[in-house]
C-alpha beads as a LAMMPS data file, in Angstrom:
LAMMPS data file: protein, C-alpha beads

326 atoms
325 bonds

1 atom types
1 bond types

-500.0 500.0 xlo xhi
-500.0 500.0 ylo yhi
-500.0 500.0 zlo zhi

Masses

1 110.0

Atoms # bond

1 1 1 -156.786 180.913 -390.695
2 1 1 -153.573 181.149 -392.723
3 1 1 -155.260 179.283 -395.561
4 1 1 -158.168 181.739 -395.553
5 1 1 -155.877 184.800 -395.413
6 1 1 -153.727 183.487 -398.258
7 1 1 -156.744 182.841 -400.471
8 1 1 -158.257 186.257 -399.645
9 1 1 -154.976 187.995 -400.506
10 1 1 -154.756 186.107 -403.793
11 1 1 -158.359 187.086 -404.541
12 1 1 -157.663 190.808 -404.034
13 1 1 -154.426 190.705 -406.035
14 1 1 -156.010 188.843 -408.953
15 1 1 -158.984 191.205 -408.915
16 1 1 -156.618 194.190 -409.136
17 1 1 -154.800 192.603 -412.092
18 1 1 -158.147 191.932 -413.798
19 1 1 -159.210 195.549 -413.302
20 1 1 -155.881 196.742 -414.720
21 1 1 -156.216 194.591 -417.836
22 1 1 -159.842 195.671 -418.119
23 1 1 -158.729 199.322 -418.153
24 1 1 -155.759 199.156 -420.513
25 1 1 -157.000 196.614 -423.076
26 1 1 -159.835 198.709 -424.581
27 1 1 -157.478 201.689 -424.844
28 1 1 -155.128 199.638 -427.002
29 1 1 -157.922 198.983 -429.511
30 1 1 -158.030 201.180 -432.630
31 1 1 -160.671 203.867 -432.983
32 1 1 -162.027 206.729 -430.883
33 1 1 -165.287 205.793 -429.125
34 1 1 -166.039 209.425 -428.252
35 1 1 -165.694 210.498 -431.905
36 1 1 -167.856 207.548 -432.984
37 1 1 -170.561 208.756 -430.583
38 1 1 -170.324 212.302 -431.923
39 1 1 -170.693 211.002 -435.479
40 1 1 -173.918 209.201 -434.520
41 1 1 -175.347 212.279 -432.773
42 1 1 -176.607 214.773 -435.332
43 1 1 -176.524 218.488 -434.561
44 1 1 -173.833 218.254 -431.869
45 1 1 -170.943 220.693 -432.085
46 1 1 -167.660 218.905 -432.817
47 1 1 -165.860 221.319 -430.459
48 1 1 -167.468 219.492 -427.562
49 1 1 -165.496 216.321 -428.366
50 1 1 -163.136 216.851 -425.418
51 1 1 -166.115 217.234 -423.091
52 1 1 -167.480 213.923 -424.347
53 1 1 -164.094 212.274 -423.817
54 1 1 -163.970 213.613 -420.253
55 1 1 -167.457 212.281 -419.570
56 1 1 -166.337 208.792 -420.565
57 1 1 -163.017 208.923 -418.712
58 1 1 -160.993 209.332 -421.918
59 1 1 -159.788 212.886 -421.317
60 1 1 -156.599 213.390 -423.331
61 1 1 -155.506 216.129 -420.945
62 1 1 -155.075 213.546 -418.171
63 1 1 -152.146 211.173 -418.166
64 1 1 -152.831 207.451 -418.440
65 1 1 -151.923 206.720 -414.766
66 1 1 -154.299 209.511 -413.687
67 1 1 -157.078 208.036 -415.824
68 1 1 -156.359 204.636 -414.267
69 1 1 -156.571 206.109 -410.772
70 1 1 -159.907 207.738 -411.562
71 1 1 -161.132 204.440 -413.032
72 1 1 -160.247 202.531 -409.839
73 1 1 -161.898 205.128 -407.594
74 1 1 -165.053 205.292 -409.703
75 1 1 -165.283 201.489 -409.907
76 1 1 -164.985 201.123 -406.143
77 1 1 -167.767 203.700 -405.776
78 1 1 -169.959 201.753 -408.211
79 1 1 -169.679 204.335 -410.990
80 1 1 -169.115 202.275 -414.147
81 1 1 -169.476 205.183 -416.558
82 1 1 -172.006 206.029 -419.246
83 1 1 -172.962 203.672 -422.029
84 1 1 -171.970 204.808 -425.514
85 1 1 -174.576 202.768 -427.361
86 1 1 -177.382 203.689 -424.945
87 1 1 -176.331 207.256 -424.216
88 1 1 -177.076 208.922 -421.809
89 1 1 -177.972 205.898 -419.631
90 1 1 -175.372 204.895 -416.994
91 1 1 -173.785 201.498 -417.471
92 1 1 -175.143 200.356 -414.115
93 1 1 -178.725 200.910 -415.309
94 1 1 -178.039 199.099 -418.577
95 1 1 -176.592 196.119 -416.714
96 1 1 -179.503 196.102 -414.268
97 1 1 -181.873 195.469 -417.171
98 1 1 -180.045 192.300 -418.294
99 1 1 -178.230 190.844 -415.280
100 1 1 -181.335 189.492 -413.461
101 1 1 -182.443 187.613 -416.596
102 1 1 -179.039 186.017 -417.043
103 1 1 -178.638 185.059 -413.390
104 1 1 -182.181 183.704 -413.273
105 1 1 -181.732 181.615 -416.420
106 1 1 -178.055 180.585 -416.437
107 1 1 -177.752 180.417 -412.650
108 1 1 -180.677 178.076 -412.094
109 1 1 -179.744 175.951 -415.116
110 1 1 -176.132 175.569 -413.953
111 1 1 -177.215 174.636 -410.438
112 1 1 -179.737 172.112 -411.754
113 1 1 -177.349 170.522 -414.248
114 1 1 -174.561 170.350 -411.668
115 1 1 -176.791 168.774 -409.008
116 1 1 -178.464 166.282 -411.362
117 1 1 -175.228 165.456 -413.178
118 1 1 -173.366 164.863 -409.925
119 1 1 -176.084 162.592 -408.525
120 1 1 -176.315 160.667 -411.786
121 1 1 -172.524 160.385 -411.907
122 1 1 -172.429 158.882 -408.403
123 1 1 -175.159 156.423 -409.344
124 1 1 -173.512 155.560 -412.680
125 1 1 -170.196 154.777 -410.988
126 1 1 -171.741 152.788 -408.144
127 1 1 -174.049 150.782 -410.445
128 1 1 -171.752 150.698 -413.463
129 1 1 -172.445 147.024 -414.225
130 1 1 -176.118 147.602 -415.072
131 1 1 -177.407 148.018 -418.611
132 1 1 -179.550 150.994 -417.564
133 1 1 -176.400 152.759 -416.403
134 1 1 -174.657 152.217 -419.720
135 1 1 -177.711 153.486 -421.579
136 1 1 -177.963 156.607 -419.383
137 1 1 -174.286 157.483 -419.799
138 1 1 -174.458 156.847 -423.540
139 1 1 -177.599 158.941 -423.947
140 1 1 -176.240 162.015 -422.185
141 1 1 -172.907 161.630 -423.979
142 1 1 -174.813 161.581 -427.261
143 1 1 -176.813 164.692 -426.308
144 1 1 -173.647 166.448 -425.146
145 1 1 -172.032 165.934 -428.551
146 1 1 -174.602 168.174 -430.243
147 1 1 -174.076 171.977 -430.274
148 1 1 -176.503 173.433 -427.753
149 1 1 -177.708 176.090 -430.198
150 1 1 -178.715 173.301 -432.614
151 1 1 -180.622 171.633 -429.797
152 1 1 -182.309 174.948 -429.058
153 1 1 -183.353 175.397 -432.676
154 1 1 -184.759 171.860 -432.726
155 1 1 -186.779 172.484 -429.550
156 1 1 -188.093 175.772 -430.946
157 1 1 -189.172 174.075 -434.157
158 1 1 -190.877 171.197 -432.336
159 1 1 -192.489 172.791 -429.268
160 1 1 -192.916 176.428 -430.374
161 1 1 -193.442 176.314 -434.138
162 1 1 -195.191 172.956 -434.630
163 1 1 -196.921 172.152 -431.346
164 1 1 -197.189 175.817 -430.227
165 1 1 -196.800 174.813 -426.580
166 1 1 -194.175 177.476 -425.815
167 1 1 -193.505 180.929 -427.323
168 1 1 -190.911 181.364 -430.060
169 1 1 -188.717 183.783 -428.112
170 1 1 -188.470 186.649 -425.672
171 1 1 -188.473 186.681 -421.894
172 1 1 -192.073 187.611 -421.030
173 1 1 -195.421 188.610 -422.518
174 1 1 -195.768 192.325 -423.166
175 1 1 -199.551 192.207 -422.659
176 1 1 -199.188 191.313 -418.972
177 1 1 -198.717 193.819 -416.176
178 1 1 -195.169 193.611 -414.878
179 1 1 -195.033 191.881 -411.490
180 1 1 -198.479 190.304 -411.719
181 1 1 -199.125 186.567 -411.478
182 1 1 -199.779 186.337 -415.206
183 1 1 -196.484 188.096 -415.907
184 1 1 -194.531 185.633 -413.739
185 1 1 -196.247 182.713 -415.443
186 1 1 -195.253 184.144 -418.813
187 1 1 -191.655 184.445 -417.584
188 1 1 -191.667 180.752 -416.673
189 1 1 -193.254 179.831 -419.997
190 1 1 -190.745 181.856 -422.018
191 1 1 -187.793 180.586 -419.991
192 1 1 -188.608 176.866 -420.084
193 1 1 -187.152 176.054 -423.516
194 1 1 -183.840 177.928 -423.066
195 1 1 -183.528 176.503 -419.546
196 1 1 -184.203 172.976 -420.758
197 1 1 -181.685 173.426 -423.584
198 1 1 -178.890 174.634 -421.289
199 1 1 -179.569 172.023 -418.620
200 1 1 -179.828 169.082 -421.000
201 1 1 -176.726 170.023 -423.003
202 1 1 -174.516 170.613 -419.942
203 1 1 -175.736 167.786 -417.721
204 1 1 -173.675 165.163 -419.559
205 1 1 -170.410 166.929 -418.764
206 1 1 -171.044 166.919 -415.009
207 1 1 -172.222 163.285 -415.178
208 1 1 -169.067 162.084 -416.948
209 1 1 -166.758 164.094 -414.687
210 1 1 -168.328 162.771 -411.495
211 1 1 -168.548 159.226 -412.830
212 1 1 -164.872 159.119 -413.800
213 1 1 -163.760 160.681 -410.520
214 1 1 -165.952 158.287 -408.575
215 1 1 -164.559 155.226 -410.390
216 1 1 -161.000 156.350 -409.646
217 1 1 -161.811 156.872 -405.970
218 1 1 -163.566 153.485 -405.700
219 1 1 -160.288 151.840 -406.748
220 1 1 -158.420 153.312 -403.748
221 1 1 -157.265 151.092 -400.909
222 1 1 -159.213 152.938 -398.221
223 1 1 -162.448 152.091 -400.060
224 1 1 -161.463 148.416 -400.054
225 1 1 -160.690 148.678 -396.336
226 1 1 -164.062 150.338 -395.632
227 1 1 -165.875 147.539 -397.459
228 1 1 -163.796 144.886 -395.654
229 1 1 -164.733 146.432 -392.310
230 1 1 -168.381 145.819 -393.136
231 1 1 -169.478 149.446 -393.308
232 1 1 -172.907 150.071 -394.851
233 1 1 -172.748 150.529 -398.653
234 1 1 -174.505 153.876 -398.403
235 1 1 -171.860 155.187 -395.994
236 1 1 -169.052 153.952 -398.235
237 1 1 -170.655 155.508 -401.291
238 1 1 -171.511 158.918 -399.846
239 1 1 -168.951 159.566 -397.088
240 1 1 -165.862 157.745 -398.327
241 1 1 -166.184 157.842 -402.120
242 1 1 -168.461 160.690 -403.213
243 1 1 -167.028 163.227 -400.774
244 1 1 -163.549 162.858 -402.276
245 1 1 -164.694 162.412 -405.868
246 1 1 -166.688 165.650 -405.878
247 1 1 -163.649 167.895 -405.239
248 1 1 -162.721 168.411 -408.935
249 1 1 -166.395 168.977 -409.751
250 1 1 -166.606 171.759 -407.144
251 1 1 -163.676 173.521 -408.801
252 1 1 -165.247 173.100 -412.242
253 1 1 -168.554 174.403 -410.904
254 1 1 -166.794 177.536 -409.627
255 1 1 -165.184 178.106 -413.032
256 1 1 -168.590 177.880 -414.704
257 1 1 -169.808 180.930 -412.760
258 1 1 -168.116 183.148 -415.322
259 1 1 -170.317 181.632 -417.992
260 1 1 -173.346 182.209 -415.764
261 1 1 -172.762 185.962 -415.510
262 1 1 -171.471 186.254 -419.062
263 1 1 -174.610 184.590 -420.298
264 1 1 -175.085 182.019 -423.001
265 1 1 -174.532 184.183 -426.058
266 1 1 -175.729 181.741 -428.715
267 1 1 -178.624 180.500 -426.573
268 1 1 -179.793 184.042 -425.863
269 1 1 -179.554 184.914 -429.551
270 1 1 -181.500 181.797 -430.574
271 1 1 -184.281 182.444 -428.060
272 1 1 -184.092 186.283 -428.282
273 1 1 -183.506 186.325 -424.536
274 1 1 -182.433 189.733 -423.088
275 1 1 -179.390 188.527 -421.142
276 1 1 -175.788 189.587 -420.609
277 1 1 -174.415 187.493 -423.455
278 1 1 -176.532 189.206 -426.078
279 1 1 -175.795 192.584 -424.484
280 1 1 -172.052 191.905 -424.736
281 1 1 -172.473 191.065 -428.417
282 1 1 -174.276 194.369 -428.989
283 1 1 -171.644 196.296 -427.015
284 1 1 -168.814 194.857 -429.122
285 1 1 -170.588 195.754 -432.370
286 1 1 -171.269 199.306 -431.136
287 1 1 -167.746 199.736 -429.666
288 1 1 -169.353 200.549 -426.339
289 1 1 -166.142 200.399 -424.295
290 1 1 -167.652 201.355 -420.898
291 1 1 -170.295 198.647 -421.215
292 1 1 -167.739 196.072 -422.390
293 1 1 -165.443 196.969 -419.494
294 1 1 -168.266 196.576 -416.992
295 1 1 -169.346 193.192 -418.361
296 1 1 -165.769 191.866 -418.453
297 1 1 -165.207 193.130 -414.900
298 1 1 -168.366 191.413 -413.636
299 1 1 -167.361 188.152 -415.333
300 1 1 -163.831 188.282 -413.878
301 1 1 -165.060 189.192 -410.397
302 1 1 -167.685 186.431 -410.491
303 1 1 -165.126 183.775 -411.441
304 1 1 -162.674 184.942 -408.768
305 1 1 -165.269 185.101 -405.995
306 1 1 -166.701 181.722 -407.028
307 1 1 -163.243 180.142 -406.956
308 1 1 -162.624 181.689 -403.544
309 1 1 -165.858 180.173 -402.226
310 1 1 -164.916 176.847 -403.848
311 1 1 -161.572 176.905 -402.020
312 1 1 -163.420 177.494 -398.751
313 1 1 -165.803 174.621 -399.529
314 1 1 -162.873 172.317 -400.320
315 1 1 -161.353 173.340 -396.984
316 1 1 -164.271 171.643 -395.235
317 1 1 -164.596 168.739 -397.671
318 1 1 -160.892 167.836 -397.682
319 1 1 -159.003 168.408 -394.398
320 1 1 -155.687 167.732 -396.179
321 1 1 -155.597 171.277 -397.591
322 1 1 -155.585 172.820 -394.119
323 1 1 -152.323 174.269 -392.899
324 1 1 -150.476 172.102 -390.437
325 1 1 -152.519 168.970 -391.068
326 1 1 -150.724 165.690 -391.473

Bonds

1 1 1 2
2 1 2 3
3 1 3 4
4 1 4 5
5 1 5 6
6 1 6 7
7 1 7 8
8 1 8 9
9 1 9 10
10 1 10 11
11 1 11 12
12 1 12 13
13 1 13 14
14 1 14 15
15 1 15 16
16 1 16 17
17 1 17 18
18 1 18 19
19 1 19 20
20 1 20 21
21 1 21 22
22 1 22 23
23 1 23 24
24 1 24 25
25 1 25 26
26 1 26 27
27 1 27 28
28 1 28 29
29 1 29 30
30 1 30 31
31 1 31 32
32 1 32 33
33 1 33 34
34 1 34 35
35 1 35 36
36 1 36 37
37 1 37 38
38 1 38 39
39 1 39 40
40 1 40 41
41 1 41 42
42 1 42 43
43 1 43 44
44 1 44 45
45 1 45 46
46 1 46 47
47 1 47 48
48 1 48 49
49 1 49 50
50 1 50 51
51 1 51 52
52 1 52 53
53 1 53 54
54 1 54 55
55 1 55 56
56 1 56 57
57 1 57 58
58 1 58 59
59 1 59 60
60 1 60 61
61 1 61 62
62 1 62 63
63 1 63 64
64 1 64 65
65 1 65 66
66 1 66 67
67 1 67 68
68 1 68 69
69 1 69 70
70 1 70 71
71 1 71 72
72 1 72 73
73 1 73 74
74 1 74 75
75 1 75 76
76 1 76 77
77 1 77 78
78 1 78 79
79 1 79 80
80 1 80 81
81 1 81 82
82 1 82 83
83 1 83 84
84 1 84 85
85 1 85 86
86 1 86 87
87 1 87 88
88 1 88 89
89 1 89 90
90 1 90 91
91 1 91 92
92 1 92 93
93 1 93 94
94 1 94 95
95 1 95 96
96 1 96 97
97 1 97 98
98 1 98 99
99 1 99 100
100 1 100 101
101 1 101 102
102 1 102 103
103 1 103 104
104 1 104 105
105 1 105 106
106 1 106 107
107 1 107 108
108 1 108 109
109 1 109 110
110 1 110 111
111 1 111 112
112 1 112 113
113 1 113 114
114 1 114 115
115 1 115 116
116 1 116 117
117 1 117 118
118 1 118 119
119 1 119 120
120 1 120 121
121 1 121 122
122 1 122 123
123 1 123 124
124 1 124 125
125 1 125 126
126 1 126 127
127 1 127 128
128 1 128 129
129 1 129 130
130 1 130 131
131 1 131 132
132 1 132 133
133 1 133 134
134 1 134 135
135 1 135 136
136 1 136 137
137 1 137 138
138 1 138 139
139 1 139 140
140 1 140 141
141 1 141 142
142 1 142 143
143 1 143 144
144 1 144 145
145 1 145 146
146 1 146 147
147 1 147 148
148 1 148 149
149 1 149 150
150 1 150 151
151 1 151 152
152 1 152 153
153 1 153 154
154 1 154 155
155 1 155 156
156 1 156 157
157 1 157 158
158 1 158 159
159 1 159 160
160 1 160 161
161 1 161 162
162 1 162 163
163 1 163 164
164 1 164 165
165 1 165 166
166 1 166 167
167 1 167 168
168 1 168 169
169 1 169 170
170 1 170 171
171 1 171 172
172 1 172 173
173 1 173 174
174 1 174 175
175 1 175 176
176 1 176 177
177 1 177 178
178 1 178 179
179 1 179 180
180 1 180 181
181 1 181 182
182 1 182 183
183 1 183 184
184 1 184 185
185 1 185 186
186 1 186 187
187 1 187 188
188 1 188 189
189 1 189 190
190 1 190 191
191 1 191 192
192 1 192 193
193 1 193 194
194 1 194 195
195 1 195 196
196 1 196 197
197 1 197 198
198 1 198 199
199 1 199 200
200 1 200 201
201 1 201 202
202 1 202 203
203 1 203 204
204 1 204 205
205 1 205 206
206 1 206 207
207 1 207 208
208 1 208 209
209 1 209 210
210 1 210 211
211 1 211 212
212 1 212 213
213 1 213 214
214 1 214 215
215 1 215 216
216 1 216 217
217 1 217 218
218 1 218 219
219 1 219 220
220 1 220 221
221 1 221 222
222 1 222 223
223 1 223 224
224 1 224 225
225 1 225 226
226 1 226 227
227 1 227 228
228 1 228 229
229 1 229 230
230 1 230 231
231 1 231 232
232 1 232 233
233 1 233 234
234 1 234 235
235 1 235 236
236 1 236 237
237 1 237 238
238 1 238 239
239 1 239 240
240 1 240 241
241 1 241 242
242 1 242 243
243 1 243 244
244 1 244 245
245 1 245 246
246 1 246 247
247 1 247 248
248 1 248 249
249 1 249 250
250 1 250 251
251 1 251 252
252 1 252 253
253 1 253 254
254 1 254 255
255 1 255 256
256 1 256 257
257 1 257 258
258 1 258 259
259 1 259 260
260 1 260 261
261 1 261 262
262 1 262 263
263 1 263 264
264 1 264 265
265 1 265 266
266 1 266 267
267 1 267 268
268 1 268 269
269 1 269 270
270 1 270 271
271 1 271 272
272 1 272 273
273 1 273 274
274 1 274 275
275 1 275 276
276 1 276 277
277 1 277 278
278 1 278 279
279 1 279 280
280 1 280 281
281 1 281 282
282 1 282 283
283 1 283 284
284 1 284 285
285 1 285 286
286 1 286 287
287 1 287 288
288 1 288 289
289 1 289 290
290 1 290 291
291 1 291 292
292 1 292 293
293 1 293 294
294 1 294 295
295 1 295 296
296 1 296 297
297 1 297 298
298 1 298 299
299 1 299 300
300 1 300 301
301 1 301 302
302 1 302 303
303 1 303 304
304 1 304 305
305 1 305 306
306 1 306 307
307 1 307 308
308 1 308 309
309 1 309 310
310 1 310 311
311 1 311 312
312 1 312 313
313 1 313 314
314 1 314 315
315 1 315 316
316 1 316 317
317 1 317 318
318 1 318 319
319 1 319 320
320 1 320 321
321 1 321 322
322 1 322 323
323 1 323 324
324 1 324 325
325 1 325 326
């Protein structure tokens, strides 16, 4: 219980620090986002500049601590402000249009690459004397060395441009009714190439991490003792070796959640996929501070919550981290 309370307290403290940095950092950047919006809006009286600043939480009549207090209250209520580049849409509506695509694509790809890479890493360490194992490790190491955007461009050229099996880009077909069976099939068809690119390029990293951890664990004395006791090889591999070797991979998997929510910027640009990464790129170019703040906050919160859940998972996988255990 003490372990859980300590981790929960650290989560809340780190989240508060992240929100503080998220508030102050954009305000240290040069430029006036409210004035930039007024310049883009023709026919708007310049005397209403202070009203625009107040609408975006940049009221110069309020002190900085008061603005920070309003920012914390509004964030806790779910009010993330109004987007500058997509005025007058609220930031929450703008995020709702991109977040499901990113979670659906990056989330499933990360889960698949982690699961497949971990299983292949266990197999590669256990059967490391076989030629097939050496070929598998070498192949995925070779694929991992290529930039994933180059791999995406190659797949687009081969399967979309030459063979015309998959579409060139986008997330769905515009000629299908949204929510229908044909629309869902078009979503799967459009998402296959970016999903395959992300999974194939990231699988090698999980494979090598698990393989190296597994080899180190197999050299421990308790593994030798388990084998000497005549325990079944499957029990030694899964319960004694893999359970301890997977601990660093669980932590790395939690860290990758930030990349899931942040989206694969280059991949989404290559495949013209409407995810969070491409939206962040557009927000930076348009100096859309409320949208940038919201995306950075979601990324930070996702990483922190994922690490908290990873700590809880490690609590069950490794009893040594429990308080009072010998």
